N, C-alpha and C positions, 0 to 999 in steps of 0.2 A: 908692152913694157910699161906704159903709163899706168895700167891697172896694177901691175905688180908693185910699183913704187907706192901707189896709194895704200896697198894692202900692208906693206911693212911700216909705213907711216902711222897707220891706225894702231898697229901692234905696239909701236914705240910710245904712243900717247897713253895706251892703256897700262904699260908696264912702268912708265916714268912716274915717280911719286910726286904728289903735289907739293908745291913750295909752301912752307910755313911762314907766315908774315909775322915779323917781330915788331911790336909797337916801339916807336921812338920815344925819346925823353919828353918831348912836348905833349904827346898823347897821354903819357903817364901823369904829368903834372895836371892835365885837365881833369883826369879821373879823380885826383885827390881832392878836387874841389867839390865833390858830391857830398851833401850833408849826411852826417852820421845818424843811424837809427837809434831812437831812445827806447828804453824798456829793457826786458830781459831776453830779447831775441838773441838767438845764438847760444844761449846757456843750456846746459843739460836739464831735462825734465825728470822729476820724480814720479814714475808711473804709478806707484802705490798711492801717492798723494792725489794725482789727477783722477785716476779711475777708481779710487777707493776699493781696491781688490782686497778681500778677506782671505783667510786661509781656506775656508770651504769653497771659495770660487776658483781656487787655483788647481783643483784636482784634475782638471783636464789635461794637465801637463804630466800627471803621474803615470807611470807605466803600470799596466794591469799585473797585479800580483798573482803568481801561479803557485797552487798548492792544494791541500786537501779540501779546502772550503768550496772550490768549484764543483766538486763531485757530490756534495751533500744533497743538493735538490734533486738531481737525477736519480740518485740512489733511493731517496724517500719515494719518489714517484714509482719506481720499479717495485718497491716493497708493497705499496698500496695495490698495484695491479695484480701482483701475485696473490695477495691476500683475498682480493675480490674473486679471482678465478678459482682458487683451491680451498677457500674456507667460507667466505661470506656468501657467495652465490649458491654453492651446493647446500649450505645450511638453511638458508632463508628462502630460496626460490620455491622449493616444494611446498613450503607453507603458504607462500603467496598464491600458488596455482590452486590450493585447496579452496581459496575464496571463489565463490560461484562467478562473481563479476569478471574475474580475471581468467578463470579456467575456461570460460565459454569461448575465449578467443584463441585458445591453445589447443591444437588438434592433437589428441593422444596417438601414440604409435599403434599401428595395426597389430592385432594379435592373431597369429596364424593358428588355425585349427588343425590343418593337415601338415604335419611336420615330419611324420615317419616315412621312411624310404619305401615302405610297403603300401602307402596310400595310392589308390587309383580311382578314376572315375569313368563312368560309361560314356562314350561319345557317339553311340548309335541310338536311334529313337527308342530301342529296346534291345536287350541281349538275353538269350535263354540261358538259364542256369541248369546244367545237365548233371545227371547222377554220375556219369562216367565221361572221359574225354573222347566222346564219340557222338556224332550227330544223331545216331539211331538209338541212343540210350534214353532213359526216362527223363522227361523235362520236369524238374522240380517246381520251378517258378520262372518268372522273368524279372529282370532288373531294368529300370527305366533310365532314360537319358539323363546325364548329370548326376546320377546317384553315386555316392562314394562307396567304395568297397576296399577290403584289405587283401593284398596279394599274398598268397600262402606258398606258392611254388616258385622256385628260382628259374626253372626253364620250362618252356611249353612241351606239351605232349600232343602231337598231331594237331598243333595249332591251338590247343587249349591250355589254360592255366587254371590252377586251383585258387578260388577266391572265397572270402566270407563276406556276406552282406551286413548291413548295419543292424539288422535284426537277428543275426546269428546264424543264418543258413549257409552252409558250405556246399560248394559244387564247382563245376567246371564251365568256363565261359571262353569265348574265342579271344585270344590275346589282342587281335587287331581291333576289338571293340573297346579297349581300354586306353587311358592316357594317364601319364604321371604328372601332367601339368594341372595343378589344382586351383589356379588363380581365379577361374571363372565361378567357383563355388566357395571361395574364402569369404565368409560373411562380412568381416571387417573392411574388406576392399570395395564394398558396395553399399548402397543406401536402402535398397528394398529387397525383400524376398517375395517372389511370386509363385503362386501355385496354380497350375492349370486346372480349372474346374469343368471345362467343356470336355466333350469326348476327345477332341483333338484341337490343336491350334497351329497355325503356320507362323514361322519366324522368317521374316523377309530381310533382304539386304539393305533396304532403305525404308524410311518412314512412309513414303508413298511411291507407288510404281517401281517397286523393287522386285528382285527375283527371289524365288524360294531358297532359303538356306537349309531348313529342316522342318519337318512336321513333328510336333511333340504331342504326347498323349496325356490323357487325364492323370492327375497326380504328379506330373513332372514339376520339379522345383527349378526355378530360374532366379537369377540375381540380376538386379538392375541398378544403374547409377544415375539414371535420368528419366524423367517422364515428361511428355507433352500432352496436349489435348487429345486423348483417346489413344495414345501409344506409349509404350515403354521401350527404352534402349536397353537391351539385355546383353550380358556377357556370354560368350560361347567358348568352348574348349579350344586350346592351341592359339589363344590370342585373338580369335575372331570375335565378331559381334553381329547384332542384328536388331530388328524391330518387331514387336508383337503388339497387337491391338489390346486394349484394356478390357474389353468385353470377354466374359468367360475366364477371368483371371482374378485370383484373390491376392490383394496386396497386403503384405505383413512387414513387421520389423524383422531385421535380419536374423534375430534369434527367437522370434515370437512363434508360438505354435498356433495352428488354426483353432479358432473357438468352436466348441461343440455346439451344433444347432439341433433343431427339432427333427423328428423322424421323417416328416414329410419331405424335407430336403434330401435326405438319404434315399427315400423311395423314388424321388424324382430323378436322381442320378442313376439309380438302377434301371429305371424305365428307359433311359437313353440308349441302352444296349439291346433292346429287344430286336430279335432277328439277326443279331450279329453272329459271325462264324464261330463255331465252337473250336477251341484248341486247348488241349490238356495243359494245365499250368499257365496259360496265357493271361495276360492282364490288360490288353489293349483292344481297340476296335478291330484290329486286323486279325484277331483271334483271341478268345479268352474263355476261361472256365468260369463256373459259378463261384468257387472260392476266390478266383482272381477278380471277379466282378464285385464281390462283397468287400474285398481288400481295398480296391481303389475308390469305390463309392463311399466307404466308411471314412477313409483317410481324408478326402477333400471335404468332409463334413465334421471333422474334428474328433474322430475316434480312431485310435491306433489299433488296427486289427491284424493278427498274424496272417501270413499269406497261405499257409497250408490248411486244409480242411480239418485235420485231426486237432490242430491247435485252435481253430476257430470254434470247435465244439465245446471248449472249455472257457470261452471268453464271454464277457457280459454276465447276465443274470439267468438262472435257470427259470424256465417257464413251466409251471405245473399244468399239465393238460387236464381238461374237465370233460366228463362223460355224462350222457343222459342216464338218470337213475333207473329209468324204466327200460329203454332199448339197449343201453350200453354203448350207443353210438358217440363218437367224438363230437363235442361241441366245438364247431369250427371257429366260433368267435373268441375262443381262448387263445388262438393264435392271431396276433395282431400284425398290421402292416409294419414292416421293418424287422420282424423276427426271422431268425435263421433256423431253417428246419433241416434236420439230418435224417437220413434214411439208410437202413441196412441193405445188403444185397438181397434181391428177390428170392434166391434159393437158400439163403442162410437164416432160417427161422430161429429166432431167439438170439441172434448175434447183436452185439452192442458196438461192433466196429463200423464206422461210417463208410458207406460205399458212394453215396452222392448226396447232394444237398440242394435246397431251394431257398429262395428269398420271398417272403410274403409281401405282395405289393398292395393287396387289398383283401378284405375278408374272403376267405375261401379260394384265393388265387395265389399261385407261386410262379416265379420265373425259374425255369429249370432247363436241363438239356432236352432237346427234342428226342423222340423215340428213335429217330434215324441217327442221333448222335452227331449232327452236323451244325445245328444252330441252337440258340437259346430262345425258348418260347414260353408263353404264359400258359400255365396248366391249372385247371380247376380241380381241387381235391375235396370239395364239399360233398360230392356224391361218390367219390372213388374210394370205396372201402379197402381195396387192395393197397392203395397207396397210404391210406391212413394206418393200416396195420404194420407198415414198414417203418414208421416214425420211431426213432430211438431217442431223440433229444430235440429240444427247442430252446434257443438262446436269444435273450433280448438285449441288444446293444444300444438301443435308443429308447428314450421314454416317449 
């Protein structure tokens, strides 16, 4: 109970208002005795006089006026930006780019060479161009890895499709040996064009200690975007890549042709194929013909030679054969190293149709098909009157 009474007493003290003490008359009289203040204390002050406020200083109190004027500056900025985007920049930027100092810092857009839906490229080290869509038909020639062709047939026949080579030959190749993805041979997508000048080269998966990606043959064209000491990084079909050593490779600009060289380089390339297997229409070390040998050897030394023997017989310059005035024998030194020599069939006397050919490697010596028709061998014609009598034309493609 004692605690309850204390609780209610405390509430009462909190609720009860305090008493206001009213001063008595004596206290009032004492306060009147205080001395009065002199001066202008207590009077109203003129703020304009004290603070010297002018009209221009009082604008902080003015409310912001809303109207057309607040949109003028943003509108002008917008008009300037539109003018820059649609008139000034399109007009003057091309002129600025023409300045060499500026243009060198701006990369031009890549120009694609292969834009037709019929463009294809060979993805095998070589593919055979056949007369008919049959493996047993005549082989016209071969087409190398990375070489572009035109697709002429919409659907395959026995796995073969009709194509046209870049030098105009038409025939059938296996559809599986072609790809429609041309990026690996688009010149503007790369920095260097490489031409294989060795009999063959290996493309590896890595710059060192890699695995073999593909073996490419003489006259194969590759494109590279990077080179290091002794190796090139090359593009391969279907988005793949690889590395190839720089030896036995000719580096060119992406649109540059091979510079024509002297005849001794041509002969050196030809001699690299001695004792190689003979293959009618072949152009690689795994099997080649003499016309195929002449084609690839001339190409890597700067001369564009046709692939077929009949067309090669009209290439270059005609060589006039010289004969001994007394004996009537052929003067063998009139046929020089590098000359192409064409022969008629042994049984077709008087014919002007080429049956086979040889390439002169040195005075009195030719590289030809062996008698067994299995390999390419060196043959002497200096004392071979039968062979001399079969000559129907000699063409000089190198000086």
